[in-house]
N, C-alpha and C positions, 0 to 999 in steps of 0.2 A: 449716661454721659452724652453731651451734645457733641457729636463728631465735628460739626462745623466750627465750634469753638476751638477744639483741639487742632483742627486743620489750620485755622487762621494763625494761631500762636506758633505752631511748629513750622509753618512756611517762613515765618520771620526768623525764628531761632534755630530751626531744624535740629532737634535733639532729644535724647533720652539717655539714662545713665546708671552707674553703680559704683560702690567703693568700699574699702576696708583695710585695716592693718594695725599691728603693734607687736613688738618683740624686743630683742636685745641689740643695741646699736652696733653696727659694723662688726658683729661678732661672728667668728667661725662657729657654725652650729653643728659641726661634726659631719662624718661621712657614714650615713646609714644605708647607703646603696651598695650594690655589688661592685660598682666601679670605684672602689676606694682609692685606686691609683690615679683616677681622672683628675686633670688639672681644675683648679677652682674657677667658678663663674661667680659673678657678683650681681646682686639684685638691689635696687634702691627704689623705695616708694617715694614719689615726689608729692603728688596730691591728686585726689580723685582717681581716674584711671591712668593718669600720667605716671609712668615708671621708666626706669633705666635698667637695661640688661647689658652688663659688660661681659662679653663672650669672646674668648681667644684673642684678647687685645683690642677688640672692636667694641665701641659703645653704641648701643641702639637706644634711641629715645622713642618710647611708644606712646602714642595718643597725647600729643602735647596740647594741654589747655593752660594758657599762660597768663590769663587776665588777672587783674587785682580783685580782691574780695568785693563782691556786690556789683560787678561790672554789668551784669545782664539780668533782665527780668527772670523770675521763676517760670518754669514751664507750665502753661495753663493746661487744665484738664488732668493735673497730677496732684498728689498730696503736697501741702505746704507751698502752693504756688505763689503765695504772698511774699515768700522769702526770695531775696535776690541771689543769683549765682555768680561765682562760687561762694560758698558760705564761709570759707576761710581763705587766708592769704597763702601764697606759696611759702615754703619753709626756708627758701634761699632766693637770692636775686635771679632774675630771668637769665642774666648773662651766665650764671652757673648752670642753670637747668639745660640750656641749649648747647653746652659743651658735649658734643656727640659726633659720631662719624656718619650716622645714618638715622633716618626717621622711619618708623612704621606707623601708618595710619590704618587702624583696623576697620574704621568706617568714618564718614565725614560728619557725624552729628556734632553739634557745636560744643559739647562737653568733652569731645575727644580731639577736635581740630577746630580751634576757635579763632576769632578775628585777631587776637593778640599773637597767636602762633603764626598766622598768615603774614602778619606785619613784621614780626620779630625774627623769624628764621631766615638764614641766608637763602637766596633764591636758587643757588646752585647746589644746595644740600641734597644728597641722594635721599629720595623718599620712595618708600614702598607702599603701594595702594593695593586694596583687595581685588580690584577688577578695573577694567578699562573705563567704566562709567565714573568711578571715583577718581581715577587718574586724570581723566579729562577735566573734572572739576578743579583738581589741584593745579593742573597746567594753566587753566584759565586765570588762576590767581598769581601767575607769573613765575611759577617754579619750573625749572628747565631740565631737571634730572629726575624725572618721575618714572618709576618702574612698577611692574605688576608682580605680585606674589603668585608664583606658579609652582608646580610640583618640583621642578628642577632649579629653582631660584637659589643663587649663591651670592654671598658678598664677603670679600676678604677671606675666602676659604670656608666660611660658615654656611651650611645649608639652612634655608628658611622654607619650611613647608606649611602651606595654609591648611587650616581646619575649618570646615563649614560651621558657622554659628547660626542660631535661631533666636532672633531678638524679640521674643515674646511667645506667648502660649499659642496653641493651635487655634483657639477661638479668636485671639487677636489677629493672627495671620490670615484668618478667613473674613475679617471685618474691614471693609473698605470705607474711608481712605486710611484708616489706622495702619493697616499692613504696609501701605506704601510709605507712610511717614516713618515707621519703624525701620523698614528696609532691610538690607542685608548687612551682616557683620561677619568678621572672620577672626579666627585665632591663628597662632603661629607657633611652630615647633622649631627650636634652635638645635642643630646637631653639628658635631665635628668630631672626628676620631680623637680620642684622648681627653675629651671634655664631657661633662655631664649634660644629658639632654634636658632641655627646659621647654615646657609647654605653657604658653600664655593663652588662656582660653578666650579672652575678650568678652564682649557683650553678648552673652548667650544664656539661655536656660540649659538645663541638663538634657541632652539628647543622645541618641545612639552615636552621633558623630563624635561627641565628647568622649563617650565611653570607649568607642573604637580607637580614638587617638591615644587614650591612656593605655589601652591593652596593646596596641600595635607598636607605639613608639617607646613604651616603658620609661617615661620621663622620670628623672630623679628630682626635678623641681617642677611643681605645678602651681601656676598663678591663676586664681579665680577671682572674677568680679562678683563680690558677695554682698552688695548693698541692698538687694531685693527692691529695686526701683519699681514703682507701680504706676498704673494708669487708672484714673477714677472710672468706676463703672464696670471694671473687669476683675475677676478673680485671678490670683497668681501674679507673677512678676515678669518684667521684661529682661531680667538677668537672674543670676543665681542668688541663693541665700545660704543660711547656715546648714540646712539639711544637705545641700549639694556639696558643701565643703566636707561634710561627714562621709558622703558617698565616695568622694575622691580619696579621702583618708583611708577608707576601707578597701577600695579597689586597688590602690597603689601603696601597699603596706611598708615599702622602703623609701617612699618619696617624701620630700618636704612639701607641704601644702601651704600656700600663702593666700590669705584673704586680702583683697584690695578693693578699690572703688567704693569707699564709704565716707560718710561724714563731710561731704563737700558740695552736694547738689540737692536741691529741694525735695526731689521725689524719692530719695533713698529712704527706705523705711527700716533698715537694719543698721545698727551702729556697731562700732568696734566693741563697745562694752557688751552689747547683745551677743556678739560673736564669741568674745572671751568667756562670757558666762556660760554659753552653750558648750564650748570646748571643755570647760571644767565639769559641767553637768554630765557630759558624755564620757568623761574620764580619758579624753584624748591625750596623747603624749605631747606636752608643751614643747619638747625639743623637735617635734616633727610637724606641728601645725602652728603657723606664725601669723600674727596680726600686726604688721608694722605701723608705726606712727609716721606721719609725714616727715620726710627727710631721712628716715631710718634706712640703714643698709645691712645686708647680710652677704657673707661669702660662703659658698657651698663647695 
């Protein structure tokens, strides 16, 4: 792969991605965890990595990509770069998507924080960024209520704990300038007494940080970006895939595991159908592992 080609394209669009989902619409899927008395939390797949987590009466919009279908060129240096992103339209009007109390931007790649989001979101909306570098970028875009995700971060009584992500393989991270273009990404754990713990892993491959987060926080809902997005010229992916969903399923036998970030960006190489077929092949419990369609919601 010619790194210069990848650099030129990514400096313009700055981005890499993952997606996936499908299950039963707005259905309560049961309480398989020890906290059977815990109050419900709600998850909604919007499109790509854009999701909503409704937690203790507060709605968090995560990684808003709000553009219309085909608004941006495909990412050069990645599979199917001739396709324009996003590959599909939003399942609802933007005005509906942005009904939220706070935004979480796991990183500022354009498939997680795009021009349409920058233009369409209220400038005073509370926004949580992974670090000061990303916060500075978001503030430069006119947003006035930007905060950093740190160990003791709380919003409306809900604790938000960051989990380190690795947005590519060790070889990718050792290759300049690709490593700089991939950059840092983070996950987030939602916690509050009386509510089920939710872990949104974000754009990361499977690492010890992911495993430690699952072991230490014991989340009852785990959301993984499982589109297996790839870069040409490199083995492996810059996010998770079906095998990683199976790892989480085995590591957290009482958790619901959700596959997201699929079927919406050109370099995703694993589809929802691929994931569903793999779930069936492995004999995973369909009540515990979910692949939501765009717009689909679950209450846990």
